[in-house]
N, C-alpha and C positions, 0 to 999 in steps of 0.2 A: 538400309536394305529394304527392298520393296516387299509388299505383301505376298507377291507371287513367289519370291525366293523363300519366304518363311514357309509357305505351303509346301514347296518342293522339299525343304529340309525335313519337315515333319513327316511327309510321305516317305522319304528315304529312311528315317528312323523306324517308322512303322514296318516298312518292307524288310529292313534288317532284323527287326524283332521276329517277324514271321519266319524268316530263314533260320534264325537261331533255334526257334521252337521246333522246326522240322528236323534240323541236323541233330539237336541234342535231346530229342523227345525220349530217347531210351534211358536217359539218366536223370530226368527232371523230377520224377515222382517224389523222392524224399524231400527235395527242396521245395516243391510246390506244397506238399502237405505240411512241412515245417513252417513255411510262410503263412499258411492258412491258420495253423494252430497259434502262431505268434500274434496274428491279427485278432483272433478270437479272445486271447488272454490279455491283450494290451490294456483294455479298460480296467481289468482287475489289478494288473500291475500298477497302473496309475493310482488306483485307490489305495493300495498298500503303501505306495510311496508317500501319498498325502498323510498317511497315518504315522509316518516317521521312519519307515524302512528304507534302506538303500535300494537302488534299482537292481543291483546284483543279487542281494538277498531275496527280494521279492521274486525275481526271475527264477532263482534256484528253487524256492518253495513251490512256485506254480508249476515248474517243469517236473519236479519230483512228484507232486500231487497228481498231475495229469498222467504221468507214466504209471503210477500206482493204480489209478482208476482203470486205465486201459488193460493192465496186466490182470487185475482182478476180474474185469469183464471177460477177458479171454479165458481165464482159468475156470470161471463158473459156467460161462455160456458155451464155449467152444465144444466141450464134450457132448452137451445136449444137442447143439446144432449139428454136429458131425453125425451123431447117431440118427437124428431125424432125417437128415439129407440122404444118408445111406439107405435107410428104410424106404424113403420116398422113391429113390431111384430103383430099388428092388421091386417095389409094388407097381411101378408105372406100366409094365406089360399087362398085368392083370386089370388095371384100370382101363387101359385102351381096349382090352378084350371085352370088358363089360360094356363100354360105350359102343363098341362095334356091334355086339349082339343086340343091344337095345335099338340102335339106329338102323340095322340091316333090313328089318321088315318094312319100315317106313320108306327107306330109300328104294327098295325093290318095288314097292307099290307105286311110288312116284315115277320111277323109271319106266314101268310098264305102260304108263299112259303117254309117254313121249314117242316121237318118231325115231326109228333106229338111227337115222342119220344125225338127228339132234343129239341122241345119246352119245354117239361116237365123238361128235364135236365137243360136247360137254366134258367127256372123260379126257379128251386131249387137252382142253383148256385148263381143267383142274390139275392135270399132271404137270403142265408147264408152270402154272402159277405156284404149285407146291414146291417144285424144284427150285424155282427162283427165290421163293420166300425162305426156304431152308438154307440155300446158299448165302443169301444176304445175312441171315442171322449168324451163320457159322463164320462168315468173313468179319462181321462186326465183333463177335466174341474173340476171334483170333487176333484182330487188331488191338482190342482192349488188353488181351493177355500179353501179346508181344510188346505192347507199349507200357506195360506195368510191371508187375512183380516178377514175371519170368526172366526179364533181362536185368533188372536191378539186383535181384537176389534178395532172399528174405533177410538174411543176416545183415547185409549191407544196408537195407532199408531200416532194419531195427535199430542199428547203431547211428546211422547218419541223421535220421529224422530228429531225434532228441537233441543232437548237437546243433543242427540248423535252427531248431526251435529256440534253444537257449540263447544263442548269440543274436538272433534277430529280435527276440523279445527284449533282451538286455539293451540293445542298441537302437530300438525302434524309434524313439523320440529324436535321438541324435541323427539318425539317417534322414528323418523327415526334415529336420532343420537344415541339413546339408543340401538336400534336394531343393528346399525352398530358396536357398541362396543362389542356386543355379538358374532360377527362373528369369526370363527376360524382363527387365524392369518395366517396360512399357505395357506388358500384358500380365504382370504378376498378379494384380488384383483379380482380373477375370479368371486366370488359371486357378487361383486359390478358391474362388467362389465355386467353380465347377468341381474342384477337388473335394470341397466340403459336401457338395451335393452327391458326388460319387460315394463318399464315405457314408453318408446317411442311407443311400440306397443299398450299398453293400452290407452295412450293419443290419438293416432291416431284413435283407435277404439271407445273408450268411448266418449271422447270429440268431436272428428271429426265426427264420425258417428252419435252421438247424435244431433249435430248441423244440419247435413244433414236431419235427420228424422224430426226435428222441422220445418225446412224450407219447406220440402215436405208436411208435414201435413197442414201448413198454405196455401200453394199453391193449393194442391188438394181440401181441404175443401172450399176455396174461389172460385176456378174456377168451381167446380161442382155445387156449390150453384148458382153462377151467370149464369151458363148454364141452370138452371131451373130443374135440376135433383132432384127428391124427395129423401130425406134422403142423399143428397150429402155431407152435412157437416159431418155426422157420418162416411160415407164411406171414404171420403177424409182424415179425421184425422186418422182413423184406418189404411188406406193404408200407410200413411206417417210414423206413429209410428212403424209399423212392417217392415219398409224398412231396418232395420238393419239386417234382415234375407234376404240374397241375392235373388232377383227375386220374393219373396213371396208377398211383399207389392204391387209391381207394377202389377204383373200378377193377383193376387187375386183381387185388386181394379179394374183393367181393366175388368175382367170377370164379377164381380158383377155389376159394373156401366153400362157396355154395355147391360147386361141382363135386368137390370131395365129400361134402356133407350128404349130397344125394346118393353117392356111392356107398357111404358108410352107414347112414342112419335109415331106418325104415319109417320113423315117425316124422310127420311133416312139421310138428312143433319144434323139433330140434333143428331142422333146417331153417325154420323161421328165426330161431335164436341166433344162428350164425349170421343171417342177413341183418338182423336187428343190431348186432354188434357193430357192423360197418355203418349202419344208419346212425347209431348213437355216436360213432366216431366222427362222422361228418358234421353232426351238430356240435360236438366238442371242438372240432377244428374251426368251423365257421363262426361260431358265436363266442368262444372263450379263448382258444389258443391263438388264433391268427390276430384278433383285435388286441390281445394282451402283448404278444411278443413281436408282431410284425407291424400292425397298424396300417397307416396309409403311406409308409415310407417307400414301399416297393411299388414302382410304377412300370412293371413289366407285364406285357400281355402274355397270357398262357401259351398262345401259339408260338410266340417268340422264344419263350423258355424251352418248349419242347424242341423247336428247331435247333436252338443253341446246343442242347445236350446231345442230340443225334449227330449234328455236324461236328461237334468237338470229339465225340467218340469215334466217328468215322475217320476224321483227319489225323488225330493225334493219339488215339487209343485212350487208355485209362487216364493219362495226364490231361488229354483234351476234355474229358468229362469234368475234371476238377476245375480247369481254368475257363470252361465255356460259360458258366453262369456269372462269375465276376466280370468276364469280358462282355457278356451280354448286358449286364447292368451298366457298365461304364459306357458302352456304345450307346445305350439308351439315353444316358444323360447328355452325351455329346450331340446325339440326333435332336433331342428336344431343344438344346441350346441353339443348334443351327437353324431349326425350324422357326424358333422365336425371332432370331435375327432376320431370317428370310421374310417373315410376315411383316416386319417393320422396315423392310428395305424397298427402294424404288423398283427392284426387280419384281416384287409382288404387286405393288400399287400401280406400276406403270408410270409413264412420263406425266409430269404435272400439266394439267390443261393450261393453255396460254390465256393470259388476261384478255378480256374483250377489248380493252383499250389499245392493245397492240395489233389488233386485227384491222386490215384496211376496210373502209366502209364499202357497202355494196355499190357496184357500179363503177369502181375505180377510185383513184385518189381524189382528194378534195381540191 
């Protein structure tokens, strides 16, 4: 079979996978999360097996332990988070009113210096932009909700995910060996090499970045709560969890926290403490957490990560946000592999220059 046919076959498989994701996106969430949890726990299961446990026993212990941790977290944190979210939504009108009263004199003074026609055009442009921005956010939230828990159902999600996690974790090594036997013999070595590179990248991003997000969530939530910021637990946990998107978690959390601190506190030093919490968080992330848990295994540009998350959420909802980062990591590995081959190919270097001896002498043949 020619190389062109191989390319067509793989393109067909890729297209079929995309079609399946689109058609089945409403039921994929528990399977995607179950696969992610199995991938995260597989190294621990391998270590328990090396200590003498059977794979089934190790899988059972890890699945039960994971469920206990999740249920305890929900039992302790959910009431606090729910109360803070309700209070935050109830206080939003007063916060907007305070901001409007503070900004109104400045805006009026600035508007008085503009030409009336310019003011009219500016108000029209701001109105159109605000409407489009709100509509975009509502559509994105609607897609995420429709593609996630709303259609799967909470109880179905609750029972299906542990079952998927258990069976995938128990059979993980067997599945990998079976897939390995299906590889085309001529390209098996190259595919295994790229698969190992993908695993290193995914391990660095999923396991490493996941650990960084959990630590930052605990730090921001506890620090903001101890600093006395209203709704600090909700803001801190949210800022930590979305830190897998570069700069979004820290900058967003800093902006929201400092804004609330300005509305809540009269003392400048208390606002400075809130800002200092995020400054210390950035030092903790950049110099301790990321080198320790991630290292240099993740070779994804921040812009590519942000684009992948937004594109995944827009196309496939909540499921798309889960699969966008692993997909971005694997695509990055394949792109780097393709570029390395391109740089070593005649397509990059061009045709080889002909030898001088093959050229006819000046003035015709001898």
